[in-house]
C-alpha positions in Angstrom: 76.0 -73.1 49.0 75.7 -69.4 48.9 75.8 -67.4 45.9 74.0 -69.7 42.9 71.5 -67.5 42.7 68.5 -68.8 44.8 67.3 -65.3 45.7 67.6 -63.8 42.1 65.8 -66.5 40.9 63.1 -66.1 43.1 63.1 -62.4 42.7 62.5 -62.7 38.8 59.4 -64.9 39.9 57.9 -62.6 42.3 58.4 -59.5 39.8 57.3 -61.1 37.0 54.0 -59.5 35.0 52.6 -62.8 34.7 52.9 -64.0 38.0 51.7 -60.3 39.4 48.5 -60.9 37.6 47.8 -64.4 38.0 48.3 -63.9 41.8 45.7 -61.1 43.9 48.2 -60.9 46.8 52.0 -61.4 46.5 54.4 -61.1 49.7 58.2 -61.8 50.4 60.0 -62.6 53.6 63.2 -62.9 54.6 63.9 -65.3 56.9 68.0 -66.2 57.1 69.9 -67.7 60.0 68.0 -65.7 63.0 64.5 -66.3 62.4 62.1 -64.3 64.0 58.3 -65.4 63.6 56.2 -62.9 65.0 58.2 -60.6 62.7 58.2 -62.3 59.8 54.2 -63.2 60.0 53.2 -60.1 60.8 55.2 -58.8 57.6 53.7 -61.0 55.3 50.1 -60.4 56.3 50.6 -56.5 56.3 51.8 -56.6 52.5 49.7 -59.3 51.7 46.5 -56.6 52.7 48.5 -53.8 51.7 47.5 -52.0 55.4 47.7 -48.7 56.5 49.8 -47.3 59.1 46.9 -47.4 61.6 46.1 -51.0 60.6 49.6 -52.0 61.1 49.7 -50.8 64.7 46.2 -53.0 65.0 48.1 -56.2 63.6 51.3 -55.8 65.9 48.6 -55.5 68.9 47.1 -59.3 67.9 48.1 -62.3 69.9 50.0 -65.0 68.2 47.4 -67.1 67.6 45.2 -64.3 66.3 47.5 -63.3 64.1 48.5 -67.0 62.9 44.5 -67.2 61.8 44.1 -64.0 60.0 47.1 -65.0 57.8 46.0 -68.5 57.0 42.5 -66.9 56.5 43.6 -64.2 53.9 45.5 -66.9 51.7 42.5 -69.4 52.2 40.1 -66.4 50.8 42.5 -64.8 48.1 44.9 -66.5 45.8 48.4 -65.3 47.5 52.0 -66.1 46.6 54.3 -65.7 49.2 58.2 -66.4 48.9 60.4 -67.4 51.8 63.7 -66.7 51.3 66.6 -68.4 52.9 64.9 -70.8 55.3 68.0 -72.4 57.2 66.3 -75.0 59.4 63.3 -77.3 60.0 62.1 -75.4 63.5 61.7 -72.3 61.2 59.6 -73.7 59.1 57.5 -75.2 61.9 57.2 -71.9 63.9 55.9 -70.5 60.8 53.7 -73.4 59.3 50.4 -72.9 61.2 49.9 -69.5 59.2 49.8 -71.2 55.9 47.2 -74.0 54.7 48.3 -77.1 53.3 45.8 -76.1 50.7 43.3 -74.4 49.2 40.5 -73.8 46.7 41.6 -70.4 45.5 44.9 -71.5 44.7 47.8 -70.0 47.0 50.8 -71.1 46.8 54.5 -71.0 48.6 57.6 -70.7 46.9 60.6 -71.1 49.5 64.9 -71.4 49.0 67.0 -73.0 51.2 70.3 -73.9 51.1 69.5 -77.2 52.8 67.1 -79.6 50.3 66.3 -81.5 53.8 64.4 -78.5 55.0 62.1 -78.4 51.7 61.5 -82.4 51.9 60.1 -81.3 55.3 58.2 -78.4 54.4 56.5 -80.5 51.8 57.3 -84.2 50.5 55.4 -83.7 47.3 57.4 -80.5 46.5 58.5 -79.5 43.4 62.3 -79.1 44.0 64.7 -77.1 41.5 68.3 -77.5 42.4 70.5 -74.6 40.8 73.9 -75.6 39.5 77.2 -73.8 39.2 77.7 -72.4 35.7 79.8 -74.1 32.8 82.9 -72.2 31.4 80.9 -70.5 28.7 78.2 -69.0 30.6 80.4 -68.2 33.9 82.4 -66.0 31.5 79.5 -64.3 29.4 77.8 -62.8 32.8 81.7 -61.9 33.7 81.7 -59.7 30.2 78.2 -58.7 30.6 79.1 -57.3 34.2 82.8 -56.2 33.2 82.5 -54.9 29.7 79.1 -54.5 27.7 77.9 -51.4 29.4 81.3 -49.7 29.3 81.6 -50.4 25.7 78.2 -48.5 24.5 78.9 -46.1 26.6 82.9 -45.3 26.1 83.7 -47.4 23.1 86.0 -49.4 25.7 87.5 -52.9 24.6 89.2 -55.7 25.9 92.7 -56.6 25.1 93.6 -59.8 24.1 95.7 -60.0 27.8 93.0 -58.9 29.5 90.8 -61.6 28.0 93.2 -63.9 28.9 93.7 -62.6 32.6 89.8 -62.2 32.8 89.5 -66.0 31.8 92.0 -67.3 34.6 90.1 -65.2 37.5 86.8 -66.3 36.3 87.6 -70.0 37.1 88.7 -69.1 40.3 85.0 -68.3 41.3 84.4 -72.0 40.3 80.9 -71.4 38.3 79.3 -69.2 41.4 76.9 -66.3 39.9 78.0 -64.0 42.8 81.6 -64.4 42.8 81.7 -63.5 39.1 79.5 -60.5 39.4 81.7 -59.4 42.6 84.8 -60.0 40.6 83.5 -58.2 37.3 82.1 -54.9 39.7 85.8 -55.0 41.1 87.1 -54.6 37.6 84.4 -52.6 36.0 86.1 -49.1 36.7 89.8 -50.5 36.0 90.7 -49.7 32.2 94.6 -50.3 32.4 96.0 -54.1 31.9 98.4 -53.2 34.9 95.0 -52.9 37.1 94.1 -56.2 35.7 97.3 -57.8 36.8 97.2 -56.8 40.2 93.8 -58.0 40.8 94.8 -61.0 38.8 98.1 -61.7 41.5 95.9 -61.3 44.1 93.4 -63.9 43.2 96.1 -66.2 42.2 97.7 -65.7 45.5 95.2 -64.8 47.9 92.2 -67.0 46.7 94.1 -70.2 44.5 95.8 -71.7 47.6 94.6 -74.9 48.0 91.3 -73.9 46.4 90.6 -75.5 43.4 88.0 -77.8 43.7 84.8 -76.1 43.5 85.8 -72.7 43.2 86.9 -70.0 46.0 84.3 -69.3 49.1 82.3 -66.5 48.7 83.2 -64.4 51.5 87.3 -64.7 50.1 86.1 -63.1 47.0 83.9 -60.4 48.9 86.7 -59.3 51.0 89.4 -59.0 48.1 86.2 -56.6 46.7 86.2 -54.7 50.1 90.2 -54.3 50.2 89.9 -52.5 47.2 87.3 -49.9 48.1 88.7 -46.5 48.9 89.3 -45.6 52.5 86.2 -43.5 52.9 84.2 -46.0 51.4 85.2 -48.7 53.8 83.7 -46.5 56.7 80.4 -46.4 54.9 80.8 -50.1 54.6 81.9 -51.0 58.0 78.9 -48.8 59.3 76.4 -51.4 58.2 77.3 -53.6 60.5 75.5 -51.3 63.1 72.5 -53.2 61.7 70.7 -56.2 61.9 70.9 -58.8 59.1 68.1 -58.6 56.7 67.3 -54.8 58.1 65.9 -53.0 55.4 67.5 -50.1 55.1 65.7 -46.7 54.3 68.5 -45.0 51.7 67.8 -41.2 53.2 68.2 -42.6 56.4 71.4 -44.1 55.9 72.9 -41.4 54.4 71.6 -39.2 57.2 73.4 -41.5 59.9 76.5 -41.6 57.8 76.6 -37.6 57.9 75.7 -37.7 61.5 78.5 -39.8 62.3 80.7 -37.3 60.0 81.6 -40.3 58.0 80.6 -38.3 54.5 80.1 -34.3 54.6 76.9 -33.1 53.0 78.5 -31.3 50.3 80.0 -35.1 49.1 76.5 -36.0 48.6 75.1 -35.9 45.0 71.9 -33.9 44.8 69.7 -36.5 43.2 71.2 -38.7 46.0 70.3 -36.2 48.9 66.8 -36.0 47.6 66.1 -39.5 47.6 62.8 -40.4 48.1 62.2 -42.3 51.5 60.9 -45.2 49.8 64.0 -46.2 48.5 65.7 -48.7 50.3 68.6 -50.9 50.4 68.4 -54.7 51.6 71.8 -56.3 54.0 72.1 -59.4 53.1 
């Protein structure tokens, strides 16, 4: 299921210093439900070769067979790590597989994440399969505390009261050990210092999310919806604007702010200087 931490774990591998030293080239590709084969293969090749804008345009003019051959060749000659995140269907891998050698003398590797273990089997019968589990109660609470409380304690000296702890544990139980649900809940409560505010959130969770959903935790979409409902009005408009953009689209922070301003969703005076002057390479990923 979504939210167990597949992408998070893959990112830890991808950004690990020892991994980066071991492989000469690394590339990350988001696949998701709508797989654009050409776009994915081009993106991987560009990242593996660290191409200039001029070279990227040349890659864009390659025929499909030429693109596949080039990508296959790079992984055969250089020790590469390619991470394919969130493959949904066997057909998605079938459309991409020609660009990846079955084995290489240089030691290139593929790491993929998927919600369907049959997809992993389809990719490689000899694969090493790591299945993520739901967090146990102790680990769920530790994650919640880390997200909700630890930073504030260091900065402001804020502490959780006995009543808050009781409410927190009850709310975390509704998350069913799903890390994303716990993190979102923790983020929802991060700015709430009063017991009455925690009681209000707890009441909403018990009423909206607890009805008939005691087994396996609540659906991720429900707790995300609860988090959205708690947003101030102006931030809801900012969030809704993201629906104009495609799934897994890399969002340039500066460009997004400019689009918000052009639509009149935010005013220039409401953008902090350090955000308004954000560098172009900084970006968000809409998942």
